[in-house]
C-alpha positions as CSV (number, residue, x, y, z in Angstrom):
1,M,103.7,168.4,134.4
2,S,105.8,171.2,133.2
3,K,108.3,170.9,130.4
4,K,111.7,172.4,130.8
5,V,113.3,174.0,127.8
6,Y,117.0,174.2,127.7
7,V,118.6,176.8,125.5
8,I,122.0,176.1,124.0
9,K,123.9,179.3,123.1
10,N,126.2,178.9,120.1
11,N,129.3,181.0,120.6
12,S,131.3,179.1,118.1
13,E,131.4,182.0,115.6
14,K,132.7,184.3,118.3
15,E,135.3,181.8,119.4
16,Y,136.3,181.3,115.7
17,F,136.7,185.0,115.2
18,K,138.8,185.3,118.4
19,L,141.0,182.4,117.3
20,N,141.5,183.8,113.8
21,L,142.3,187.2,115.2
22,T,144.8,185.7,117.7
23,Q,146.4,183.6,114.9
24,F,146.6,186.8,112.7
25,I,148.3,188.8,115.5
26,V,150.7,186.0,116.3
27,G,151.4,185.5,112.6
28,L,152.2,189.2,112.3
29,I,154.6,189.0,115.3
30,V,156.2,185.9,113.8
31,Y,156.6,187.6,110.4
32,A,158.1,190.6,112.1
33,C,160.7,188.4,113.8
34,I,161.5,186.8,110.5
35,I,162.0,190.2,108.9
36,V,164.4,191.2,111.7
37,I,166.3,188.0,111.4
38,S,166.5,188.5,107.6
39,S,167.7,192.0,108.2
40,N,170.5,190.9,110.4
41,L,171.5,188.0,108.1
42,F,171.5,189.9,104.8
43,E,173.2,193.2,104.3
44,N,170.9,194.0,101.3
45,M,167.9,194.2,103.6
46,Y,167.4,196.9,106.2
47,V,164.7,197.5,108.7
48,E,165.0,200.3,111.2
49,S,163.4,198.6,114.3
50,F,161.1,195.9,115.5
51,G,158.2,198.3,115.3
52,Y,158.9,199.0,111.7
53,A,159.3,195.3,111.1
54,L,155.8,194.8,112.6
55,L,154.4,197.5,110.3
56,A,156.2,195.8,107.4
57,S,154.7,192.5,108.3
58,F,151.2,194.0,108.3
59,I,151.8,195.7,105.0
60,I,153.3,192.5,103.4
61,S,150.3,190.6,104.7
62,M,147.9,193.0,103.2
63,L,149.8,193.0,99.9
64,N,149.8,189.2,99.9
65,Y,146.0,189.3,100.3
66,A,145.3,192.1,97.8
67,V,148.1,192.2,95.2
68,K,149.8,188.8,95.2
69,P,146.9,186.9,93.5
70,F,147.0,189.3,90.6
71,L,150.8,189.1,90.4
72,V,150.7,185.3,90.4
73,F,148.2,185.4,87.6
74,L,150.4,187.8,85.6
75,T,153.5,185.7,86.1
76,M,151.8,182.3,85.5
77,P,153.3,181.8,82.0
78,L,156.8,182.4,83.3
79,S,156.2,180.1,86.2
80,I,154.9,177.4,83.9
81,L,157.9,177.7,81.6
82,T,160.4,177.7,84.5
83,F,158.5,175.0,86.5
84,G,157.9,177.3,89.4
85,I,161.4,178.5,89.9
86,S,160.4,182.1,89.0
87,Y,157.7,182.2,91.7
88,P,160.0,184.1,94.1
89,I,159.7,187.0,91.6
90,V,156.3,187.6,93.0
91,N,157.6,187.7,96.6
92,V,160.4,190.1,95.5
93,I,157.8,192.4,94.0
94,V,155.8,192.3,97.2
95,L,158.9,193.1,99.3
96,K,159.9,195.9,96.9
97,L,156.3,197.3,97.1
98,C,156.5,197.2,100.9
99,G,159.9,199.0,100.8
100,F,158.4,201.6,98.5
101,L,155.4,202.2,100.9
102,M,157.6,202.4,104.0
103,G,160.4,204.5,102.6
104,D,163.7,204.5,104.4
105,A,162.5,202.4,107.4
106,F,162.4,199.2,105.2
107,N,164.7,198.8,102.3
108,I,165.8,195.9,100.0
109,T,168.6,196.6,97.5
110,G,170.4,194.7,94.8
111,I,169.4,192.6,91.9
112,F,170.1,189.0,92.9
113,A,170.0,189.3,96.7
114,P,166.3,190.0,96.9
115,F,165.5,186.6,95.4
116,I,167.6,184.8,98.0
117,I,166.0,187.0,100.7
118,A,162.5,186.2,99.4
119,I,163.2,182.5,99.4
120,F,164.6,182.6,102.9
121,I,161.6,184.6,104.2
122,S,159.2,182.2,102.5
123,F,160.9,179.2,104.0
124,M,161.1,180.7,107.5
125,K,157.5,181.8,107.3
126,I,156.3,178.2,106.4
127,L,158.5,176.8,109.2
128,F,157.4,179.2,111.9
129,D,153.8,179.0,110.8
130,N,153.8,175.2,111.3
131,L,155.7,175.4,114.6
132,I,153.9,178.4,116.2
133,T,151.0,180.1,114.4
134,N,149.0,177.1,113.2
135,R,149.2,175.4,116.7
136,I,147.2,178.2,118.4
137,G,143.9,176.7,119.4
138,D,144.9,173.1,118.6
139,G,145.6,172.4,122.3
140,R,149.1,171.2,121.5
């Protein structure tokens, strides 16, 4: 009597990587759309084209990953004193850094308007992530 051996290949890591990469790319496109919408709604924000909005969304994503935790740590006392109302300051700093890195292709001007723009972008990002980006791979 011969025994049969069945080998089960585990491709779950590869599928997980593809899913995360797909979510990341769709997230960048969604973020670029939000940047273009914000640019059209607010005159204090300017982005030259959708290509530059896509580049800005990539830069903002990298800044959110690398710089934002440090900025949150630095502004923690102010956030505690204002019960979190000052948290958009961090988002404004990230947007301003992106504008600095991109030059004339992406620009945010003003003193009070960037706070409103940062709140709007954050709200829209949460909304579109829940509606589009997070549903990739869920089968919904």
